[in-house]
N, CA, C and O atoms as a MOPAC input file, in Angstrom:
PM7 MOZYME 1SCF
protein

 N     16.68300 1    10.20100 1    -9.87300 1
 C     15.69100 1     9.20000 1    -9.55800 1
 C     15.95500 1     8.68000 1    -8.14700 1
 O     17.10100 1     8.44100 1    -7.76500 1
 N     14.89700 1     8.51100 1    -7.39300 1
 C     15.01500 1     8.06900 1    -6.00400 1
 C     15.31900 1     6.56800 1    -5.92900 1
 O     14.89000 1     5.78400 1    -6.77500 1
 N     16.05400 1     6.20600 1    -4.91500 1
 C     16.31000 1     4.79500 1    -4.65400 1
 C     15.09300 1     4.20600 1    -3.95700 1
 O     14.32000 1     4.92800 1    -3.32800 1
 N     14.92700 1     2.90900 1    -4.07100 1
 C     13.77900 1     2.26600 1    -3.44500 1
 C     13.82000 1     2.39000 1    -1.93200 1
 O     12.77000 1     2.48000 1    -1.29600 1
 N     15.00000 1     2.39600 1    -1.34500 1
 C     15.07800 1     2.56700 1     0.10900 1
 C     14.62100 1     3.96600 1     0.51400 1
 O     14.04100 1     4.14200 1     1.58500 1
 N     14.87800 1     4.96000 1    -0.33500 1
 C     14.37000 1     6.30700 1    -0.06200 1
 C     12.85200 1     6.33400 1    -0.15600 1
 O     12.17800 1     6.96200 1     0.66200 1
 N     12.32600 1     5.65100 1    -1.15600 1
 C     10.86800 1     5.56600 1    -1.28000 1
 C     10.25000 1     4.88100 1    -0.07800 1
 O      9.18000 1     5.28000 1     0.38000 1
 N     10.91100 1     3.85400 1     0.43800 1
 C     10.39700 1     3.15000 1     1.61200 1
 C     10.26100 1     4.11100 1     2.78400 1
 O      9.28100 1     4.05400 1     3.52700 1
 N     11.23500 1     4.98700 1     2.95000 1
 C     11.16900 1     5.96100 1     4.04400 1
 C     10.03000 1     6.96100 1     3.82500 1
 O      9.35400 1     7.35500 1     4.77500 1
 N      9.82400 1     7.36300 1     2.58500 1
 C      8.71000 1     8.26800 1     2.28700 1
 C      7.36600 1     7.58800 1     2.53100 1
 O      6.43000 1     8.22400 1     3.01700 1
 N      7.26200 1     6.30100 1     2.19800 1
 C      6.03500 1     5.55300 1     2.49000 1
 C      5.80600 1     5.46200 1     3.99300 1
 O      4.66600 1     5.53400 1     4.45300 1
 N      6.88000 1     5.30400 1     4.76100 1
 C      6.76500 1     5.24200 1     6.22100 1
 C      6.22500 1     6.57400 1     6.75800 1
 O      5.33400 1     6.58700 1     7.60800 1
 N      6.76000 1     7.67500 1     6.26700 1
 C      6.29900 1     8.99600 1     6.70300 1
 C      4.83800 1     9.22400 1     6.31300 1
 O      4.06400 1     9.77800 1     7.09400 1
 N      4.47100 1     8.80500 1     5.13100 1
 C      3.08100 1     8.95300 1     4.68800 1
 C      2.15000 1     8.11100 1     5.55000 1
 O      1.02800 1     8.52300 1     5.84400 1
 N      2.61300 1     6.93600 1     5.95300 1
 C      1.79900 1     6.07200 1     6.81900 1
 C      1.56600 1     6.73200 1     8.16900 1
 O      0.48500 1     6.60600 1     8.74400 1
 N      2.56300 1     7.42900 1     8.67600 1
 C      2.40400 1     8.14400 1     9.94700 1
 C      1.34200 1     9.23000 1     9.80500 1
 O      0.49300 1     9.39400 1    10.68200 1
 N      1.39100 1     9.97100 1     8.69900 1
 C      0.38500 1    11.01400 1     8.47400 1
 C     -1.01200 1    10.41800 1     8.33200 1
 O     -1.98700 1    10.98300 1     8.82800 1
 N     -1.10500 1     9.27500 1     7.65500 1
 C     -2.41500 1     8.61400 1     7.53100 1
 C     -2.92000 1     8.15400 1     8.89000 1
 O     -4.11000 1     8.26600 1     9.18400 1
 N     -2.02300 1     7.63900 1     9.71600 1
 C     -2.42900 1     7.17600 1    11.05200 1
 C     -2.96300 1     8.34200 1    11.87800 1
 O     -3.94700 1     8.19000 1    12.60200 1
 N     -2.32600 1     9.49900 1    11.77400 1
 C     -2.81500 1    10.68500 1    12.48700 1
 C     -4.18700 1    11.10900 1    11.96400 1
 O     -5.05600 1    11.50100 1    12.74300 1
 N     -4.38100 1    11.03100 1    10.66000 1
 C     -5.68300 1    11.37000 1    10.07900 1
 C     -6.75700 1    10.38400 1    10.54800 1
 O     -7.89900 1    10.77600 1    10.78800 1
 N     -6.39200 1     9.11700 1    10.67700 1
 C     -7.34200 1     8.11000 1    11.16500 1
 C     -7.75000 1     8.43300 1    12.59500 1
 O     -8.93100 1     8.37000 1    12.93800 1
 N     -6.77400 1     8.77700 1    13.42900 1
 C     -7.08700 1     9.11700 1    14.82300 1
 C     -8.00500 1    10.33700 1    14.89700 1
 O     -8.91700 1    10.38100 1    15.72200 1
 N     -7.76600 1    11.31800 1    14.04000 1
 C     -8.61400 1    12.50500 1    13.99700 1
 C    -10.04000 1    12.13100 1    13.59700 1
 O    -11.00700 1    12.57600 1    14.21600 1
 N    -10.15700 1    11.31000 1    12.55700 1
 C    -11.49000 1    10.91500 1    12.09300 1
 C    -12.21400 1    10.05200 1    13.13000 1
 O    -13.44000 1    10.10700 1    13.23700 1
 N    -11.46400 1     9.26200 1    13.88900 1
 C    -12.08900 1     8.44700 1    14.93100 1
 C    -12.71000 1     9.34200 1    16.00700 1
 O    -13.79900 1     9.06400 1    16.50900 1
 N    -12.00600 1    10.40900 1    16.34900 1
 C    -12.55200 1    11.35700 1    17.32900 1
 C    -13.81400 1    12.01900 1    16.79100 1
 O    -14.81100 1    12.14800 1    17.50200 1
 N    -13.76200 1    12.43500 1    15.53100 1
 C    -14.94500 1    13.05600 1    14.92000 1
 C    -16.10700 1    12.07000 1    14.80900 1
 O    -17.26000 1    12.43100 1    15.04600 1
 N    -15.79400 1    10.81300 1    14.44600 1
 C    -16.83500 1     9.79700 1    14.31200 1
 C    -17.49200 1     9.53100 1    15.66200 1
 O    -18.69800 1     9.29600 1    15.73100 1
 N    -16.70700 1     9.56700 1    16.73000 1
 C    -17.25300 1     9.36100 1    18.07100 1
 C    -18.22500 1    10.47900 1    18.44900 1
 O    -19.11800 1    10.28600 1    19.27300 1
 N    -18.03800 1    11.64600 1    17.83700 1
 C    -18.94500 1    12.77400 1    18.08900 1
 C    -20.14400 1    12.76200 1    17.15400 1
 O    -21.01100 1    13.63200 1    17.24300 1
 N    -20.20100 1    11.77100 1    16.24700 1
 C    -21.36100 1    11.61900 1    15.37800 1
 C    -21.22000 1    12.18900 1    13.98000 1
 O    -22.22100 1    12.30200 1    13.27300 1
 N    -20.02900 1    12.55100 1    13.55500 1
 C    -19.79900 1    13.10000 1    12.21800 1
 C    -19.86800 1    11.96200 1    11.18500 1
 O    -19.00000 1    11.08900 1    11.16300 1
 N    -20.89200 1    11.97600 1    10.33900 1
 C    -21.07600 1    10.89100 1     9.37000 1
 C    -20.00800 1    10.91800 1     8.26700 1
 O    -19.64600 1     9.86900 1     7.73300 1
 N    -19.51100 1    12.09600 1     7.92900 1
 C    -18.43800 1    12.19100 1     6.93800 1
 C    -17.16300 1    11.53700 1     7.42800 1
 O    -16.44000 1    10.91000 1     6.65300 1
 N    -16.89100 1    11.68000 1     8.69400 1
 C    -15.69200 1    11.07000 1     9.27800 1
 C    -15.79900 1     9.55600 1     9.27700 1
 O    -14.79800 1     8.86100 1     9.10100 1
 N    -16.97800 1     9.05200 1     9.46700 1
 C    -17.18500 1     7.59800 1     9.46500 1
 C    -16.86400 1     7.03100 1     8.08100 1
 O    -16.22500 1     5.98500 1     7.96800 1
 N    -17.31100 1     7.72800 1     7.02400 1
 C    -17.00500 1     7.29000 1     5.66000 1
 C    -15.51300 1     7.38300 1     5.36500 1
 O    -14.93900 1     6.50200 1     4.72400 1
 N    -14.89600 1     8.45500 1     5.83700 1
 C    -13.45900 1     8.65000 1     5.60900 1
 C    -12.61500 1     7.56900 1     6.26600 1
 O    -11.57400 1     7.18700 1     5.73100 1
 N    -13.04700 1     7.07500 1     7.40800 1
 C    -12.26600 1     6.08200 1     8.14700 1
 C    -11.96400 1     4.84000 1     7.32800 1
 O    -10.83300 1     4.35500 1     7.32900 1
 N    -12.95500 1     4.32600 1     6.63500 1
 C    -12.75000 1     3.11300 1     5.84500 1
 C    -11.72500 1     3.35200 1     4.73900 1
 O    -10.84700 1     2.51900 1     4.51300 1
 N    -11.83300 1     4.46800 1     4.06300 1
 C    -10.89300 1     4.80100 1     2.99700 1
 C     -9.47800 1     4.99800 1     3.54600 1
 O     -8.51200 1     4.49100 1     2.97600 1
 N     -9.36200 1     5.72400 1     4.63800 1
 C     -8.04800 1     5.96900 1     5.23400 1
 C     -7.39200 1     4.68100 1     5.71500 1
 O     -6.18000 1     4.51600 1     5.57900 1
 N     -8.17100 1     3.78000 1     6.26900 1
 C     -7.61300 1     2.49700 1     6.72500 1
 C     -7.10300 1     1.66700 1     5.54700 1
 O     -6.05700 1     1.02500 1     5.64000 1
 N     -7.84500 1     1.68500 1     4.44200 1
 C     -7.40200 1     0.97200 1     3.24500 1
 C     -6.11100 1     1.59500 1     2.69800 1
 O     -5.18600 1     0.88500 1     2.30400 1
 N     -6.06600 1     2.91200 1     2.68100 1
 C     -4.86100 1     3.60000 1     2.21300 1
 C     -3.66100 1     3.27300 1     3.09700 1
 O     -2.55200 1     3.08900 1     2.59600 1
 N     -3.88000 1     3.20200 1     4.40600 1
 C     -2.79700 1     2.87700 1     5.33300 1
 C     -2.28100 1     1.46000 1     5.09600 1
 O     -1.07100 1     1.23500 1     5.10300 1
 N     -3.17400 1     0.51800 1     4.88900 1
 C     -2.76400 1    -0.87000 1     4.61700 1
 C     -1.93300 1    -0.94300 1     3.34000 1
 O     -0.90500 1    -1.62100 1     3.30700 1
 N     -2.36900 1    -0.25300 1     2.29300 1
 C     -1.62600 1    -0.26300 1     1.03500 1
 C     -0.27900 1     0.43800 1     1.17800 1
 O      0.71000 1     0.00400 1     0.58800 1
 N     -0.23200 1     1.51300 1     1.95200 1
 C      1.01500 1     2.23400 1     2.17700 1
 C      2.01600 1     1.33600 1     2.90100 1
 O      3.20400 1     1.34000 1     2.57800 1
 N      1.54300 1     0.58000 1     3.86300 1
 C      2.43200 1    -0.33700 1     4.59000 1
 C      2.93400 1    -1.44400 1     3.66700 1
 O      4.10600 1    -1.81700 1     3.72200 1
 N      2.05800 1    -1.96500 1     2.82800 1
 C      2.47600 1    -2.99700 1     1.86100 1
 C      3.55800 1    -2.46200 1     0.93100 1
 O      4.56000 1    -3.13100 1     0.68200 1
 N      3.35200 1    -1.26300 1     0.42400 1
 C      4.32200 1    -0.66000 1    -0.48700 1
 C      5.65500 1    -0.38100 1     0.21200 1
 O      6.72000 1    -0.53500 1    -0.38500 1
 N      5.58800 1     0.02700 1     1.47400 1
 C      6.82500 1     0.25200 1     2.22000 1
 C      7.60900 1    -1.04000 1     2.36600 1
 O      8.82200 1    -1.06400 1     2.15400 1
 N      6.91500 1    -2.12000 1     2.73200 1
 C      7.59200 1    -3.41500 1     2.86700 1
 C      8.20200 1    -3.86000 1     1.54200 1
 O      9.31400 1    -4.38700 1     1.50600 1
 N      7.47300 1    -3.64400 1     0.46700 1
 C      7.95900 1    -4.03400 1    -0.85500 1
 C      9.21700 1    -3.26700 1    -1.24000 1
 O     10.20000 1    -3.86600 1    -1.67700 1
 N      9.19300 1    -1.96100 1    -1.08300 1
 C     10.33800 1    -1.15200 1    -1.49100 1
 C     11.51900 1    -1.27600 1    -0.53300 1
 O     12.67200 1    -1.13100 1    -0.94100 1
 N     11.23500 1    -1.54300 1     0.72600 1
 C     12.29400 1    -1.65700 1     1.72200 1
 C     13.21200 1    -2.85400 1     1.44500 1
 O     14.42700 1    -2.76500 1     1.62300 1
 N     12.63500 1    -3.94600 1     1.02000 1
 C     13.39800 1    -5.18700 1     0.82100 1
 C     13.29900 1    -5.67700 1    -0.61600 1
 O     13.35100 1    -6.88300 1    -0.85900 1
 N     13.15700 1    -4.77300 1    -1.56100 1
 C     12.88300 1    -5.15200 1    -2.94200 1
 C     13.94500 1    -6.08000 1    -3.51800 1
 O     13.61700 1    -7.03800 1    -4.21900 1
 N     15.19500 1    -5.80900 1    -3.23400 1
 C     16.26400 1    -6.59900 1    -3.83000 1
 C     16.68600 1    -7.78900 1    -2.98300 1
 O     17.46200 1    -8.62300 1    -3.44900 1
 N     16.19900 1    -7.89200 1    -1.76100 1
 C     16.66300 1    -8.96300 1    -0.87800 1
 C     15.62800 1   -10.04000 1    -0.60100 1
 O     15.98200 1   -11.10000 1    -0.08500 1
 N     14.36500 1    -9.80700 1    -0.92600 1
 C     13.31400 1   -10.78700 1    -0.65500 1
 C     12.55800 1   -11.12400 1    -1.94200 1
 O     12.45400 1   -10.29400 1    -2.84600 1
 N     12.03900 1   -12.33800 1    -2.01400 1
 C     11.15500 1   -12.64000 1    -3.15000 1
 C      9.91700 1   -11.74400 1    -3.08600 1
 O      9.40600 1   -11.46600 1    -2.00100 1
 N      9.44300 1   -11.30100 1    -4.22700 1
 C      8.31000 1   -10.39100 1    -4.26600 1
 C      7.01300 1   -11.12500 1    -4.57200 1
 O      6.99100 1   -12.12000 1    -5.29700 1
 N      5.95100 1   -10.61100 1    -4.00800 1
 C      4.62900 1   -11.16800 1    -4.28900 1
 C      4.12100 1   -10.60500 1    -5.60500 1
 O      4.75500 1    -9.73500 1    -6.20200 1
 N      3.01000 1   -11.08800 1    -6.04300 1
 C      2.41200 1   -10.63300 1    -7.30700 1
 C      1.50500 1    -9.43300 1    -7.11800 1
 O      0.97900 1    -8.90400 1    -8.09600 1
 N      1.31000 1    -8.99300 1    -5.89000 1
 C      0.34000 1    -7.94100 1    -5.61900 1
 C      0.69000 1    -6.62100 1    -6.29700 1
 O     -0.16100 1    -6.03500 1    -6.96500 1
 N      1.91800 1    -6.14200 1    -6.14200 1
 C      2.29800 1    -4.85200 1    -6.71100 1
 C      3.41200 1    -4.97300 1    -7.74200 1
 O      3.97700 1    -3.95700 1    -8.14700 1
 N      3.73900 1    -6.16800 1    -8.17100 1
 C      4.82900 1    -6.35700 1    -9.12400 1
 C      4.36700 1    -7.22800 1   -10.28400 1
 O      3.23300 1    -7.70700 1   -10.30500 1
 N      5.24200 1    -7.42200 1   -11.22800 1
 C      4.96100 1    -8.30100 1   -12.36100 1
 C      5.66900 1    -9.64400 1   -12.18600 1
 O      5.94700 1   -10.33200 1   -13.16900 1
 N      5.96000 1   -10.01900 1   -10.93900 1
 C      6.73600 1   -11.22500 1   -10.64500 1
 C      6.07300 1   -12.50200 1   -11.16800 1
 O      6.76500 1   -13.47700 1   -11.46300 1
 N      4.76700 1   -12.50900 1   -11.28500 1
 C      4.08700 1   -13.73600 1   -11.68400 1
 C      3.62300 1   -13.77500 1   -13.12900 1
 O      2.90000 1   -14.69400 1   -13.51400 1
 N      4.01500 1   -12.81300 1   -13.92900 1
 C      3.55000 1   -12.78700 1   -15.31400 1
 C      4.24600 1   -13.85900 1   -16.14900 1
 O      5.45000 1   -14.08200 1   -16.02300 1
 N      3.47600 1   -14.50500 1   -16.98800 1
 C      4.01300 1   -15.47400 1   -17.94000 1
 C      3.39000 1   -15.19600 1   -19.29600 1
 O      2.30900 1   -14.61600 1   -19.38900 1
 N      4.07500 1   -15.61100 1   -20.33400 1
 C      3.54700 1   -15.41000 1   -21.68400 1
 C      2.40900 1   -16.39900 1   -21.93300 1
 O      2.48300 1   -17.54300 1   -21.48600 1
 N      1.36900 1   -15.98200 1   -22.63200 1
 C      0.27300 1   -16.89900 1   -22.92800 1
 C      0.70400 1   -17.95100 1   -23.95600 1
 O      1.58000 1   -17.71200 1   -24.78800 1
 N      0.07200 1   -19.10000 1   -23.87400 1
 C      0.34500 1   -20.15200 1   -24.85400 1
 C     -0.52000 1   -19.94400 1   -26.07700 1
 O     -1.64600 1   -19.45400 1   -25.99100 1
 N      0.02200 1   -20.32300 1   -27.20700 1
 C     -0.72700 1   -20.19700 1   -28.46200 1
 C     -0.99900 1   -21.58600 1   -28.98900 1
 O     -0.07500 1   -22.38400 1   -29.14500 1
 N     -2.23600 1   -21.88100 1   -29.26200 1
 C     -2.65900 1   -23.16400 1   -29.81900 1
 C     -2.17400 1   -24.35900 1   -29.01300 1
 O     -1.87900 1   -25.41500 1   -29.57200 1
 N     -2.09100 1   -24.19100 1   -27.70000 1
 C     -1.70200 1   -25.29500 1   -26.83500 1
 C     -0.22600 1   -25.65200 1   -26.89200 1
 O      0.19800 1   -26.60700 1   -26.24100 1
 N      0.56500 1   -24.90800 1   -27.65300 1
 C      1.98600 1   -25.19200 1   -27.76400 1
 C      2.77000 1   -24.20600 1   -26.90600 1
 O      2.32200 1   -23.09200 1   -26.63800 1
 N      3.93300 1   -24.64100 1   -26.49000 1
 C      4.80800 1   -23.72000 1   -25.78000 1
 C      5.43500 1   -22.76900 1   -26.78800 1
 O      5.71200 1   -23.12700 1   -27.93300 1
 N      5.65100 1   -21.52900 1   -26.31500 1
 C      6.40800 1   -20.60300 1   -27.15900 1
 C      5.58200 1   -19.62000 1   -27.77300 1
 O      6.07800 1   -18.77100 1   -28.51200 1

């Protein structure tokens, strides 16, 4: 099983590949390719999520985690207004 720091490095590499794909699609979009224009929005969203995941895995044990990709904020539901 991979360590989270190893996963962080893989997310970094994937982000680089996504950035290159974005640059390619930007060139195609500038030439009028409508498919490239649609791809750009998806690729940018994927890049943002990849960066978030890299930050999360890079410092997973040393920083407080947000609720976005973890179960850090889960609480048990209350029953009949009582605790427990």
